[in-house]
C-alpha positions, 0 to 999 in steps of 0.5 A: 122567660120560656115559651109558651108562658113568656108570650102569655105573661107579657100579654097578661101583665098590663091587664093585671097591672091596669086592674090593680092600679085602677082599684088600689092606686099606687102604681109603683107598689102594684107594678112590683106586685105584678112582677112578683106574680109573674115570677111566681108563674114562671116557677109554678106553671111549668110544673103545675100547668097553666091555670084555667083562668091565668089572668085571675091567678096572676091578679090574686097572687099580685093582690096577695103581694100587696097585702104583704106590702100593706100589712104595716099600713093603715087599717083602712088599707088592710081592709081594702086589700082583704076585701080584694081577696074575698071570693064574694068580692067582684073580681078585678077586671081591666077596663078596655082602656087600661093598657092605653092608660098604662102606656100614657103613664109610662111615657109621662112627660116628667120622665126622661126618655131612657126612663120612659123606655125602661118603664114601658118595657117593664110595666106594659111589655112585661119584661123583667128588669134583667131582660131590659138591662140585657137589651140595653147592655146595662148592669141589672142593678143600674137598670133597677135603679132607673126603673125605681126612680121612674116609678118614684117620679110618677108618684111624686107628680101625683099622676092619676090612673086616667087617660089624658084629657083631650086637650093634651092627649095628642101631645102625650100620644106623640110621646108614646109613639116616639118611645115605641119607635125608639124601642124598635130602632134600638132592636133593629140596629143596636147602638152597641155590642156584638149583635146587629139586631135585638129581635126581642126588642123589635118583636116587643115594639111591634107587639105593643104598637099592634096593641095600641093600634087595636085600642086606637084603630082610627089614629092614623099615626098609630097605624103608620108606625105599625106599618113602618115597623112591619115594612122595615122588619120584613128585611131583617133576614137579609141584613147579613150574609152567611158570614154575618157581615152587614149587607146594605139595602142595595145588596140584600137578597130580596127573596129573603124578605118577609112578604107577609109582613110587607103585605100587612104593612102595605095594607095598613098604609093604604087604609090610613093614607088620605083618611086624616092629617098625614104624619111623620110615621105614615110618610116614613112607612110610605118610603119603606113601602117604596123600597119593599115594592122594588123587585131590584135595587135598580127598580127603586123609585128614588124620585118618589122617595126624594119627594116624600123626604121633602114632605117629611122635612116639612112635617118633622125636620131634623138631622136624621131626615136631612141625612136620609134625604141626602142619600135620596138626593144623590140617587136622583141628582148624583153624589155631588148633590148629596154631598152638598146637602150633607154640608148643612149637618157639619155644624149640627151638634146633634150628630156629634157623637153619631157615626152615621154622618161620616158613614153616609159621607164615605158612601157618597164620596166613593160614588163620586170617585174619591176613594181616598176621602171615602176611605178616611170617612169610613175609617172615622165612622168605624171609630165612632160606632160601638156596634161591632157589626157596623164596625166590621162593615165600615172597616171592611169598606176601608180595606176595600178602598185601600190602594194596592201596595 
């Protein structure tokens, strides 16, 4: 989807879809119609120009698609669709919460996590099936089936196009935030393939979270997640050297960091902290801010970072938190302390297929002065990851620790 149409279409897609679903129901049919309207725009707009009212143009085209879809349906549905195209009929308009409703709908608890990710990127992010499949290194046909099953599942649940009730809104919002967090993480460090990052995914995650923050400006965790993304993505340009090799945080050229993104993230965090209950994304953002504020790696406030990880372990315990805390513990109390903390993860099945435990163990063993054991752990980690940049980095570390002949 080329510029300048791509950004505009991604911005308009959830508005048009929200308006259609609010009037007609049938999320799956409306979503298909919006995708077809966006495809028509990518064909016509480059030659005919962007319409004066692009949202109305997309809405009209999408509604015509619905007319075609419903031609064999009941007379009532035909009358409704025809009325929607009547120039005297009040125009379709998305309500202020329609995008928020779409986010909640795409993150419906009846869907699997991969389906939530895919449907959010398509229905709210406005990405095509091909783009989503490419982002997750999956055949387009496979991704199309996943999205189709997800829409069918939503229809089967009888979910209404409404915001969740106040009773379950908090838990549903947590799912939405987690999906956006996963989209960002997959973009920032891809789990497989030749690229270290997928800028299209990180940018989309930031855009959607910024949109969510605009809809829910007083939700501390939404602001915290946006701050975390900005503070983390600010380091992207320094994550590889001129030859494309991965650069650990301690070795990055900090003059390459995006200071505007850091300032925005810090401002969000300052406004958020202390205004309500603190959550995991606010804590992670505070940790990221401490890294970004340090002029050099040696100036990093590791004791404060360790204290924040202690709080995070209470708020959102899990193996990844334990892993990250072990690094902070090693920086404050020495590598032996960090290695001891890692021991608690050796029997955790949730890290069985991840290379990160072995990679962190290798780093701490190297710091502890045990190059032989470190080399073995680096080698095991390299064999476990499907990310080529991470494989190259870990293999390089293995070679650097190999004793001279």
